[in-house]
Every structure is written in C-alpha cells, then in structure tokens.
VEXGUDO-586151 format. One line per 8 residues: number of its first residue (from 1); their letters; for each residue z, y, x of C-alpha. Coordinates in nm, 2 decimals. Example, Ala and Ser with C-alpha at 12.3 -4.5 7.8 and 13.67 -1.06 7.14 Angstrom:
2
1	AS	0.78,-0.45,1.23 ~ 0.71,-0.11,1.37;
END
This chain:
546
1	MGQCTGIS	7.79,11.97,10.78 ~ 7.45,12.10,10.88 ~ 7.11,12.08,10.72 ~ 7.01,11.77,10.93 ~ 7.28,11.57,10.76 ~ 7.16,11.68,10.42 ~ 6.80,11.58,10.50 ~ 6.93,11.23,10.61;
9	IVAAILIV	7.09,11.20,10.26 ~ 6.77,11.28,10.09 ~ 6.59,11.03,10.31 ~ 6.85,10.77,10.21 ~ 6.78,10.84,9.84 ~ 6.42,10.76,9.91 ~ 6.52,10.44,10.07 ~ 6.69,10.33,9.75;
17	AASCSLGL	6.38,10.39,9.55 ~ 6.17,10.20,9.81 ~ 6.41,9.91,9.82 ~ 6.41,9.88,9.44 ~ 6.03,9.86,9.43 ~ 6.01,9.57,9.68 ~ 6.14,9.33,9.41 ~ 6.27,9.08,9.67;
25	AFSIQCHT	6.37,8.74,9.55 ~ 6.74,8.67,9.49 ~ 6.91,8.56,9.81 ~ 7.16,8.27,9.84 ~ 7.35,8.28,10.17 ~ 7.53,8.02,10.37 ~ 7.72,8.10,10.69 ~ 7.89,7.96,11.01;
33	HQRSNLAP	8.11,8.07,11.30 ~ 8.15,7.94,11.66 ~ 8.15,8.04,12.03 ~ 8.08,7.96,12.40 ~ 8.20,8.07,12.74 ~ 7.94,7.88,12.95 ~ 7.69,8.16,13.00 ~ 7.69,8.54,13.06;
41	IRASASDD	7.62,8.75,12.75 ~ 7.27,8.87,12.74 ~ 7.13,9.07,12.45 ~ 6.81,9.27,12.51 ~ 6.64,9.49,12.25 ~ 6.26,9.52,12.23 ~ 6.07,9.83,12.13 ~ 6.08,9.74,11.76;
49	GVVELGCY	6.46,9.69,11.77 ~ 6.45,9.31,11.77 ~ 6.73,9.17,11.98 ~ 6.69,8.86,12.19 ~ 7.00,8.64,12.23 ~ 7.15,8.29,12.28 ~ 7.45,8.11,12.14 ~ 7.78,8.13,12.32;
57	VIESSDIE	7.96,7.79,12.31 ~ 8.32,7.69,12.36 ~ 8.40,7.32,12.39 ~ 8.72,7.19,12.24 ~ 8.86,7.11,12.58 ~ 8.82,7.48,12.70 ~ 9.10,7.62,12.48 ~ 9.45,7.49,12.42;
65	SDAENNRF	9.55,7.44,12.05 ~ 9.84,7.61,11.87 ~ 10.13,7.44,11.69 ~ 9.89,7.35,11.40 ~ 9.63,7.21,11.64 ~ 9.39,7.50,11.59 ~ 9.21,7.66,11.88 ~ 9.04,7.96,11.72;
73	SAQTFASS	9.21,8.29,11.75 ~ 9.12,8.66,11.74 ~ 9.19,8.69,12.11 ~ 8.96,8.41,12.20 ~ 8.68,8.54,11.98 ~ 8.72,8.90,12.10 ~ 8.71,8.79,12.46 ~ 8.36,8.64,12.40;
81	KCWGRRPF	8.22,8.98,12.31 ~ 8.00,8.81,12.06 ~ 8.09,9.02,11.76 ~ 7.78,9.19,11.62 ~ 7.58,9.08,11.93 ~ 7.51,8.70,11.95 ~ 7.60,8.37,11.78 ~ 7.92,8.20,11.87;
89	LMRGAFDP	8.00,7.83,11.84 ~ 8.35,7.68,11.89 ~ 8.40,7.31,11.89 ~ 8.72,7.19,11.73 ~ 8.82,7.54,11.63 ~ 9.04,7.39,11.35 ~ 9.20,7.06,11.27 ~ 9.05,6.94,10.93;
97	DMLLDNAN	9.31,6.66,10.90 ~ 9.58,6.93,10.87 ~ 9.38,7.17,10.66 ~ 9.17,6.97,10.42 ~ 9.32,6.87,10.08 ~ 9.33,6.51,9.96 ~ 9.43,6.33,9.64 ~ 9.78,6.26,9.77;
105	SEENDRGQ	9.87,6.61,9.88 ~ 10.20,6.77,9.79 ~ 10.24,7.11,9.61 ~ 10.39,7.43,9.73 ~ 10.60,7.67,9.52 ~ 10.29,7.81,9.35 ~ 10.19,7.47,9.22 ~ 9.91,7.45,9.47;
113	SIFAWPSW	9.82,7.20,9.73 ~ 10.00,7.27,10.06 ~ 9.66,7.22,10.23 ~ 9.47,7.53,10.31 ~ 9.12,7.39,10.23 ~ 9.04,7.25,9.89 ~ 8.90,6.89,9.85 ~ 8.55,6.81,9.74;
121	EEVVDIAA	8.69,6.72,9.39 ~ 8.87,7.06,9.36 ~ 8.55,7.25,9.45 ~ 8.35,7.06,9.19 ~ 8.62,7.13,8.94 ~ 8.61,7.50,9.02 ~ 8.22,7.50,8.99 ~ 8.27,7.37,8.63;
129	DDDSESRI	8.49,7.66,8.53 ~ 8.33,7.91,8.30 ~ 8.47,8.20,8.52 ~ 8.33,8.07,8.84 ~ 8.00,8.16,9.01 ~ 7.82,7.85,9.11 ~ 7.46,7.72,9.15 ~ 7.28,7.41,9.25;
137	ISHIPGDH	6.99,7.46,9.50 ~ 6.75,7.18,9.54 ~ 6.44,7.12,9.74 ~ 6.21,6.85,9.88 ~ 6.27,6.82,10.26 ~ 5.99,6.96,10.46 ~ 5.85,7.17,10.17 ~ 6.00,7.52,10.19;
145	ASFDLQWG	5.81,7.63,9.88 ~ 5.99,7.36,9.67 ~ 6.33,7.53,9.65 ~ 6.47,7.56,9.30 ~ 6.78,7.73,9.16 ~ 7.01,7.61,8.87 ~ 7.29,7.84,8.78 ~ 7.64,7.71,8.68;
153	PLTVKDTR	7.89,7.64,8.55 ~ 7.84,7.27,8.60 ~ 7.79,7.06,8.28 ~ 8.00,6.75,8.22 ~ 7.71,6.54,8.34 ~ 7.66,6.75,8.66 ~ 8.03,6.73,8.73 ~ 8.03,6.35,8.72;
161	VWLSKPST	7.73,6.34,8.94 ~ 7.88,6.57,9.20 ~ 8.21,6.39,9.20 ~ 8.03,6.07,9.30 ~ 7.79,6.21,9.56 ~ 8.01,6.15,9.87 ~ 8.01,5.78,9.79 ~ 7.66,5.73,9.67;
169	SNENRRKE	7.31,5.78,9.82 ~ 7.04,6.00,9.65 ~ 6.71,5.81,9.64 ~ 6.53,6.11,9.48 ~ 6.29,6.32,9.68 ~ 6.48,6.63,9.59 ~ 6.80,6.70,9.78 ~ 7.08,6.92,9.63;
177	TLVVNDID	7.34,7.16,9.75 ~ 7.62,7.30,9.53 ~ 7.72,7.66,9.63 ~ 8.04,7.80,9.48 ~ 8.17,8.16,9.54 ~ 8.52,8.30,9.51 ~ 8.69,7.97,9.60 ~ 8.98,8.17,9.74;
185	RFYPPLAD	9.03,8.33,9.40 ~ 9.08,7.99,9.23 ~ 9.26,7.82,9.53 ~ 9.53,8.06,9.67 ~ 9.61,7.85,9.98 ~ 9.26,7.92,10.10 ~ 9.31,8.29,10.05 ~ 9.63,8.26,10.26;
193	WMHDTFRF	9.45,8.08,10.53 ~ 9.16,8.33,10.54 ~ 9.40,8.63,10.55 ~ 9.58,8.47,10.85 ~ 9.28,8.34,11.03 ~ 9.05,8.64,11.00 ~ 9.32,8.91,11.01 ~ 9.13,9.10,11.28;
201	LPNWRMDD	8.88,9.20,11.00 ~ 8.95,9.50,10.79 ~ 9.06,9.39,10.44 ~ 8.77,9.57,10.28 ~ 8.52,9.40,10.51 ~ 8.62,9.05,10.42 ~ 8.41,8.90,10.14 ~ 8.49,8.59,9.94;
209	GQISLAEH	8.54,8.23,10.05 ~ 8.22,8.05,9.96 ~ 8.20,7.67,9.99 ~ 7.88,7.46,9.98 ~ 7.87,7.09,9.91 ~ 7.56,6.91,10.02 ~ 7.43,6.56,10.01 ~ 7.24,6.41,10.30;
217	GGGIGPHV	6.93,6.63,10.35 ~ 7.06,6.91,10.14 ~ 7.04,7.27,10.24 ~ 6.94,7.62,10.12 ~ 6.65,7.68,10.36 ~ 6.58,7.91,10.65 ~ 6.70,8.27,10.58 ~ 6.86,8.57,10.73;
225	DNYDVFLV	7.17,8.76,10.63 ~ 7.24,9.13,10.66 ~ 7.60,9.09,10.76 ~ 7.83,8.90,11.00 ~ 7.93,8.56,10.88 ~ 8.17,8.28,10.99 ~ 8.07,7.92,10.90 ~ 8.34,7.65,10.92;
233	QMSGTRTW	8.25,7.28,10.89 ~ 8.52,7.13,10.66 ~ 8.39,6.77,10.64 ~ 8.08,6.57,10.71 ~ 7.81,6.69,10.96 ~ 7.54,6.94,10.95 ~ 7.26,7.05,11.19 ~ 7.20,7.42,11.24;
241	QVGRRTIS	6.88,7.58,11.36 ~ 6.97,7.93,11.49 ~ 6.71,8.18,11.60 ~ 6.73,8.31,11.96 ~ 6.65,8.66,11.84 ~ 6.71,8.89,11.54 ~ 6.43,8.97,11.30 ~ 6.35,9.30,11.14;
249	AQEERDNT	6.36,9.37,10.77 ~ 5.98,9.40,10.77 ~ 5.94,9.07,10.95 ~ 6.17,8.91,10.69 ~ 5.97,9.06,10.40 ~ 5.64,8.94,10.56 ~ 5.77,8.58,10.59 ~ 5.97,8.54,10.27;
257	IDGLDVRV	5.81,8.29,10.03 ~ 5.71,8.46,9.70 ~ 5.79,8.32,9.36 ~ 6.12,8.16,9.44 ~ 6.47,8.24,9.30 ~ 6.61,8.16,9.65 ~ 6.51,8.38,9.94 ~ 6.36,8.14,10.19;
265	LSDRNVGV	6.16,8.21,10.51 ~ 5.83,8.04,10.54 ~ 5.74,7.78,10.81 ~ 5.55,8.04,11.01 ~ 5.86,8.25,11.06 ~ 5.91,8.27,11.44 ~ 6.28,8.20,11.53 ~ 6.32,7.91,11.29;
273	RDEQEMEK	6.01,7.70,11.35 ~ 5.93,7.76,11.71 ~ 6.13,7.53,11.94 ~ 6.13,7.79,12.21 ~ 6.27,8.06,11.99 ~ 6.56,7.86,11.83 ~ 6.86,7.66,11.92 ~ 6.97,7.35,11.74;
281	WIVYPGDL	7.34,7.25,11.70 ~ 7.51,6.96,11.52 ~ 7.85,7.06,11.39 ~ 8.14,6.84,11.30 ~ 8.46,6.88,11.10 ~ 8.66,7.17,11.24 ~ 8.37,7.33,11.43 ~ 8.31,7.70,11.37;
289	LYLPPRVP	7.99,7.90,11.40 ~ 7.96,8.28,11.39 ~ 7.63,8.46,11.33 ~ 7.58,8.83,11.36 ~ 7.35,9.01,11.12 ~ 6.97,8.95,11.11 ~ 6.98,8.62,11.30 ~ 6.75,8.36,11.12;
297	HCGTSLSS	6.92,8.03,11.06 ~ 6.88,7.71,10.86 ~ 7.14,7.44,10.79 ~ 7.07,7.08,10.68 ~ 7.33,6.82,10.59 ~ 7.34,6.50,10.80 ~ 7.59,6.33,10.57 ~ 7.67,6.27,10.20;
305	DCMTLSVG	8.00,6.45,10.22 ~ 7.90,6.78,10.39 ~ 8.14,7.07,10.31 ~ 8.09,7.41,10.47 ~ 8.31,7.72,10.42 ~ 8.14,8.06,10.46 ~ 8.34,8.38,10.52 ~ 8.10,8.67,10.51;
313	CRAPSVSD	8.17,9.03,10.59 ~ 8.09,9.31,10.34 ~ 7.85,9.56,10.50 ~ 7.74,9.83,10.26 ~ 7.38,9.96,10.32 ~ 7.27,10.32,10.30 ~ 7.10,10.23,9.97 ~ 7.43,10.08,9.84;
321	LVSKLAET	7.63,10.39,9.93 ~ 7.37,10.64,9.80 ~ 7.33,10.44,9.47 ~ 7.71,10.46,9.43 ~ 7.71,10.82,9.52 ~ 7.44,10.89,9.26 ~ 7.65,10.69,9.00 ~ 7.96,10.90,9.09;
329	LSSSIEDS	7.77,11.23,9.07 ~ 7.62,11.14,8.73 ~ 7.97,11.15,8.57 ~ 8.12,11.41,8.80 ~ 8.25,11.75,8.67 ~ 8.24,11.90,9.02 ~ 8.04,12.23,9.04 ~ 7.83,12.08,9.31;
337	AERRYTDS	7.71,11.80,9.08 ~ 7.65,12.04,8.79 ~ 7.42,12.28,8.97 ~ 7.07,12.30,8.83 ~ 6.73,12.41,8.95 ~ 6.67,12.79,8.90 ~ 6.38,13.01,8.99 ~ 6.52,13.36,8.94;
345	DLFEKNDA	6.25,13.50,9.17 ~ 5.97,13.37,8.96 ~ 5.82,13.71,8.89 ~ 5.87,13.83,9.24 ~ 5.63,13.57,9.38 ~ 5.39,13.53,9.08 ~ 5.26,13.80,8.85 ~ 5.28,13.76,8.48;
353	SNDIPGEL	4.91,13.67,8.46 ~ 4.95,13.34,8.66 ~ 4.65,13.13,8.57 ~ 4.76,12.81,8.76 ~ 5.07,12.69,8.57 ~ 5.00,12.33,8.65 ~ 5.07,12.38,9.02 ~ 5.38,12.23,9.18;
361	TSDAKECA	5.43,12.51,9.43 ~ 5.57,12.47,9.78 ~ 5.85,12.72,9.68 ~ 5.95,12.49,9.39 ~ 5.96,12.19,9.62 ~ 6.17,12.37,9.88 ~ 6.41,12.50,9.61 ~ 6.46,12.15,9.46;
369	KHLVIDSL	6.51,12.00,9.81 ~ 6.78,12.25,9.91 ~ 6.95,12.22,9.57 ~ 7.01,11.85,9.65 ~ 7.09,11.91,10.02 ~ 7.33,12.19,9.96 ~ 7.51,12.02,9.68 ~ 7.55,11.69,9.87;
377	TSLMSDDE	7.65,11.87,10.19 ~ 7.92,12.06,9.99 ~ 8.07,11.74,9.85 ~ 8.05,11.53,10.17 ~ 8.19,11.80,10.38 ~ 8.51,11.78,10.17 ~ 8.70,11.51,10.36 ~ 8.94,11.45,10.07;
385	WWDEFLGR	8.65,11.39,9.83 ~ 8.48,11.15,10.07 ~ 8.80,10.96,10.14 ~ 8.85,10.90,9.77 ~ 8.49,10.81,9.72 ~ 8.47,10.56,10.00 ~ 8.82,10.41,9.94 ~ 8.73,10.34,9.57;
393	YVTEQKRL	8.39,10.20,9.66 ~ 8.48,9.96,9.94 ~ 8.77,9.81,9.73 ~ 8.56,9.75,9.42 ~ 8.49,9.40,9.31 ~ 8.13,9.31,9.42 ~ 8.09,9.03,9.16 ~ 8.11,9.05,8.78;
401	RNNYPISL	8.43,8.88,8.68 ~ 8.57,8.86,8.32 ~ 8.92,9.00,8.28 ~ 9.02,8.99,8.64 ~ 9.26,9.06,8.78 ~ 9.47,8.91,8.50 ~ 9.73,9.15,8.37 ~ 10.09,9.04,8.36;
409	EDWAGESD	10.09,9.05,7.98 ~ 9.79,8.81,7.96 ~ 9.92,8.59,8.24 ~ 10.26,8.55,8.07 ~ 10.09,8.45,7.75 ~ 9.87,8.19,7.91 ~ 10.11,8.05,8.16 ~ 10.27,7.70,8.11;
417	CSDDGNLP	10.57,7.78,8.34 ~ 10.81,7.72,8.05 ~ 10.81,7.51,7.73 ~ 10.71,7.80,7.51 ~ 10.41,7.89,7.73 ~ 10.56,8.20,7.87 ~ 10.70,8.29,8.22 ~ 11.07,8.27,8.27;
425	GEWSDAKS	11.24,8.59,8.17 ~ 11.29,8.72,8.52 ~ 10.91,8.71,8.58 ~ 10.78,8.80,8.24 ~ 10.77,9.18,8.29 ~ 10.70,9.41,8.58 ~ 11.05,9.55,8.60 ~ 11.22,9.21,8.61;
433	TVQNVLAG	10.97,9.08,8.87 ~ 11.04,9.37,9.11 ~ 11.42,9.32,9.07 ~ 11.39,8.95,9.13 ~ 11.19,9.00,9.45 ~ 11.42,9.27,9.58 ~ 11.71,9.03,9.52 ~ 11.55,8.78,9.75;
441	NGALYQAE	11.46,8.53,9.48 ~ 11.08,8.52,9.53 ~ 10.78,8.72,9.66 ~ 10.49,8.92,9.55 ~ 10.13,8.82,9.64 ~ 9.81,9.02,9.64 ~ 9.57,8.90,9.37 ~ 9.31,8.67,9.53;
449	GIAFAHSS	8.97,8.83,9.57 ~ 9.09,9.19,9.55 ~ 9.04,9.42,9.85 ~ 9.33,9.65,9.95 ~ 9.32,9.96,10.18 ~ 9.53,10.26,10.26 ~ 9.44,10.60,10.42 ~ 9.58,10.93,10.53;
457	IDSEIHNS	9.39,11.25,10.50 ~ 9.47,11.61,10.57 ~ 9.53,11.78,10.24 ~ 9.57,12.13,10.11 ~ 9.75,11.99,9.80 ~ 10.07,11.87,9.97 ~ 10.31,12.09,10.17 ~ 10.31,11.83,10.44;
465	GTSHRFFA	9.94,11.88,10.50 ~ 9.87,11.51,10.47 ~ 9.78,11.31,10.16 ~ 9.86,10.93,10.17 ~ 9.65,10.71,9.95 ~ 9.64,10.34,9.84 ~ 9.32,10.17,9.71 ~ 9.28,9.84,9.53;
473	NGEMWQSK	9.02,9.71,9.29 ~ 8.84,10.04,9.29 ~ 9.15,10.24,9.19 ~ 9.34,10.50,9.39 ~ 9.71,10.58,9.41 ~ 9.83,10.89,9.59 ~ 10.17,11.00,9.73 ~ 10.32,11.28,9.53;
481	SQKMTDNG	10.67,11.29,9.68 ~ 10.79,11.44,10.00 ~ 11.09,11.19,10.02 ~ 11.11,11.06,10.38 ~ 11.26,10.74,10.52 ~ 11.52,10.75,10.79 ~ 11.25,10.74,11.06 ~ 11.07,11.04,10.92;
489	QNSLARLF	10.79,10.85,10.73 ~ 10.68,10.94,10.38 ~ 10.85,10.66,10.18 ~ 10.55,10.59,9.95 ~ 10.31,10.60,10.24 ~ 10.52,10.34,10.41 ~ 10.49,10.11,10.10 ~ 10.11,10.18,10.08;
497	KIVSNHRR	10.07,10.04,10.43 ~ 10.29,9.74,10.37 ~ 10.12,9.64,10.04 ~ 9.77,9.68,10.18 ~ 9.84,9.50,10.51 ~ 10.03,9.19,10.39 ~ 9.92,8.93,10.14 ~ 10.27,8.80,10.08;
505	LDRTLLLG	10.54,9.06,10.02 ~ 10.91,8.96,10.02 ~ 11.23,9.16,10.02 ~ 11.24,9.20,10.39 ~ 10.90,9.35,10.41 ~ 10.93,9.57,10.11 ~ 11.26,9.72,10.22 ~ 11.17,9.73,10.59;
513	LDIDSDPS	11.47,9.52,10.68 ~ 11.54,9.27,10.96 ~ 11.55,8.90,10.85 ~ 11.93,8.89,10.89 ~ 11.99,9.21,10.69 ~ 12.25,9.21,10.41 ~ 12.08,9.14,10.06 ~ 12.28,9.43,9.92;
521	GDMLTTEE	12.11,9.68,10.16 ~ 11.90,9.98,10.09 ~ 11.68,9.98,9.78 ~ 11.34,10.13,9.71 ~ 11.30,10.48,9.55 ~ 11.22,10.52,9.19 ~ 10.87,10.62,9.28 ~ 10.82,10.32,9.50;
529	ISFLEELI	10.95,10.09,9.23 ~ 10.72,10.25,8.97 ~ 10.42,10.19,9.21 ~ 10.50,9.82,9.24 ~ 10.56,9.78,8.87 ~ 10.22,9.93,8.79 ~ 10.04,9.70,9.04 ~ 10.22,9.40,8.89;
537	STGILYGV	10.14,9.50,8.53 ~ 9.77,9.53,8.60 ~ 9.76,9.20,8.79 ~ 9.68,9.35,9.13 ~ 10.01,9.19,9.25 ~ 10.18,8.89,9.10 ~ 10.53,8.75,9.14 ~ 10.62,8.39,9.25;
545	EE	10.96,8.22,9.25 ~ 11.01,8.06,9.58;
END
C-alpha cells in the first residue's frame, strides 16, 4: 500500500473530526421499496455529484405471483437495474392477507404466529417492552418546525391510546407516528420472512425490521437517508413524496431545521416541495417502495391504521470505519499501534542555542504525519488483520441492547417451556441441544438481530495457506484443524458457511445430507460440535423442538 492510501486515511480521520463538530440533529428514518418497468432507466449526474432520476414502477398485473401470491423477487428487482440508482415502486408486491397477523392466528412450533408480519396490537405491545427501542414522533401538519420526539417504552396510558387508534379519530392538531426498531428480534416470523425475501442482500448489510404505526395525517417529515431502504406497506394507505434527484450532504445540512430532535428538511428544500422536482405516490397494502441513498422523501398517512415496514441496509461511512479503527488501535498491542513520535535528528537540524522553542516546525509536522501514515499502512496492508477488523466490525450490534443475545443458561432459567420454568432436559444445555438436532428432532435458529458472516483469507499461520473465519455479534472463530470432508473441503470451513448462510439449521443442512439420507449417517467432528455448542451457549444460536 503506497503513500497515497495513507494520506487518504489521514484525510478520513479529519472527516471524523469535522462530522462530530457539525452537531447534526438526531435522525429518525422511515423507508419504502417498489419498482417500474414502464420507462427506460435514466440517471444523470451534475457537476456537484447530484443525480437526477425518476421512479421505476411495476403494476401488479405486470408480474405473475408465486404460490404465496407474492410478486416481488430478487430476479424482478435485479432486472430493473434500480439498485443504488433510482427509486423502484412495485404494486401488489406482497399479499397482506397471507402475511399480516390477526387476533385469530394460529401458532407455529416456536409459539409464534404463523403470519410473517405482526399485527398492530403486537407492535404496540413490543413498543411497551423495556428492552425495545421505540419513540413517538408528533407534528402539526403543514408546520415542519413543529416536530417533537418522545422516547419509549410506551407507558400504560400510551399503550391504551395506541391500541385504540385504528378505530378512533384524532381531533387534536398534532398527529402522531409510533416508530419501533428491532421488531424482527421480538417477532421471529418477521426475521424468517426478511431473511427469505431479501436474501440477495449480504447478511451484514441488512439492518433491523423497523415498523411505523401512524394515524391519519401522521408522518416523520421530509428527510434523506444515507443508505438503501425498502418500504413495505403492511396496512392502511400512505402518500409518498419522492424527490426526482439526490441531494448532497451539504444541501441537506443547509436545509435541515435547527433545534429539533428529529432531522427534518425545511419547506425550501428542493426535491420535496417543488412539484416539478418530486413524484407523489399513494401506496396500498402489499405495495413496496425502494429508495437508493440520498433521495429526499416524505411519507404521510392517509388512514388511521397505517403500518409501514422499513428494511434498511447498513452502510458504514468513512468516519464510521475510521472511528472504529481508532478505537481498535487504542487497545492494540501491535507494534504499529505502539509507535511514538521521535526526533532523533533534533541536534542535526537545530543547534543547542535554539531561541524559538515555541515553533511547530515543518519537520515536526511531516514526522508526525508519516508516523500515522506508515503505521496505518503497515496494519492495513496486512490482509489477515484487515479481514478480522472488518469482519468483527460489520457483525457488531449497532444498537445498545441489554443482555442480548440471551445465553442458554439465562434463557433456560426464564423460559416457561415446562412446569418448573426450565427448558426440557434435551434443550437445557448446549451438548443436549446439538445431539437433539443431529438426531432430527428439531432445528437451530440464528438469534434474531445478529449479523453473521464468513470469510477465507490467505494465511501464513496454516499449512493449507488459507484461514477460514466465522463472524457473529462482533466475535470471530477461526479454523484450526486441517481435517477435510470427503469432497476435499475444510470441515469447519464448511460449517462456517452453512451457519452464516442459513437462518434455520436442521440435521440435513448441518451434516450436508440429502433429505432422504439415513438418520444414522455421518456425524460432525468433535471440533464442529464444540463450535456449535459454543454458539448455543452464548445465545448466538438457539434450539427449537419441531
């Protein structure tokens, strides 16, 4: 890695300092996803990097539905070439009657509704949980400076109010929206659905399932997001104003209303107010809207039962990465991180009678600059070091959660699966859980809200020359054995891929068997079993009897 890369790193560090000094107001995001095949794709960039675009729309009659009456698929979305380029609206992408929970729904083997989407009542219940992240955003329609933020969890009074909103009308001037993050963590069927529906996204890129409930007139105001987002209308109706062009970070800062706890763009922001620079769409249950980064948008509820699911994509910024890099270096014992400023040539360039000791000389500045450049270049040129750094970082939890994931010991003590409050014996410890799943009596599931990834990197440590790694919840596991499978794969590397790529892990997947294989077939190695037991003990995986 040359000096130019090092200078870029230094510039990135300066960006962190600059971004911290801006003191931007806290941002609450809402998102959508949809598409169109009625017009050619046009996206032109101006001299300042602003991109002009228009929404690509697909009507419900344009695409045949699958067995579950859903029309959205990775292939359909990919063929639109909208990813990262322009908004995409798809009418009737999903069938809400088959997906949205109701009071009479049945339960699956995990004690959860068989419906993929939670009901209004279940979202309100989650918002009242002490471990949830929820907030109420209110405003007076037409007054963008009136936005106010109230953090959750919901009080008993708030809960009663929100449970009644779909069947009552709000005569107050202020209109409210309830935004709840991490719904997929509290409602596993939604995590299943998100994993299957957006499987084309890398695991580490998918953020949480955020659901907003809004009364008629509710919304969170015009804003812009720094990442791709899919917005799915679950119930009710909403109007979306979507800018025809992206806006720069500077334009966003110039048009953000000061003094609010919610980041809202002012009326004068072009792309949201100007009819010629925005598109307006009314979305109905099952519609999906996709927005690429930096597209201004504003959603307003048109009904008293408006529910919108937002699936955003993690997109670390330069400042995010450099901040984490600085945090990592501050506790590192690497020689590159421990190097200090020296001036061994002090008396070669200045005589002992120096009478300007207050001067910060050009030599001192160059020496300090190259100390940073050389040290960072040394570290980042080490592919193994960078692989571990990035793998740990992108799988870290991005929100503060208390005691999550829940360890098997804590889960067993809190569970009501048996009369004494403990799990049945075959699921109460990691060893028994693995044995039970390998016997075909259940399955393992990835803990909801945890990112999983695997990687392979050329290594000087292993005789094979390749190091296989598994990342989850900011932790790393690495293959230490050279034991190979029958097809020549590293056995632990094979398991790393399976666990990171599949949300549900049954005997067939874990053993790499065909569906019709004999239950008494090949077993996992001791090392593979120990790996699974550790993940189960820490709560990164959990067992379910099915």
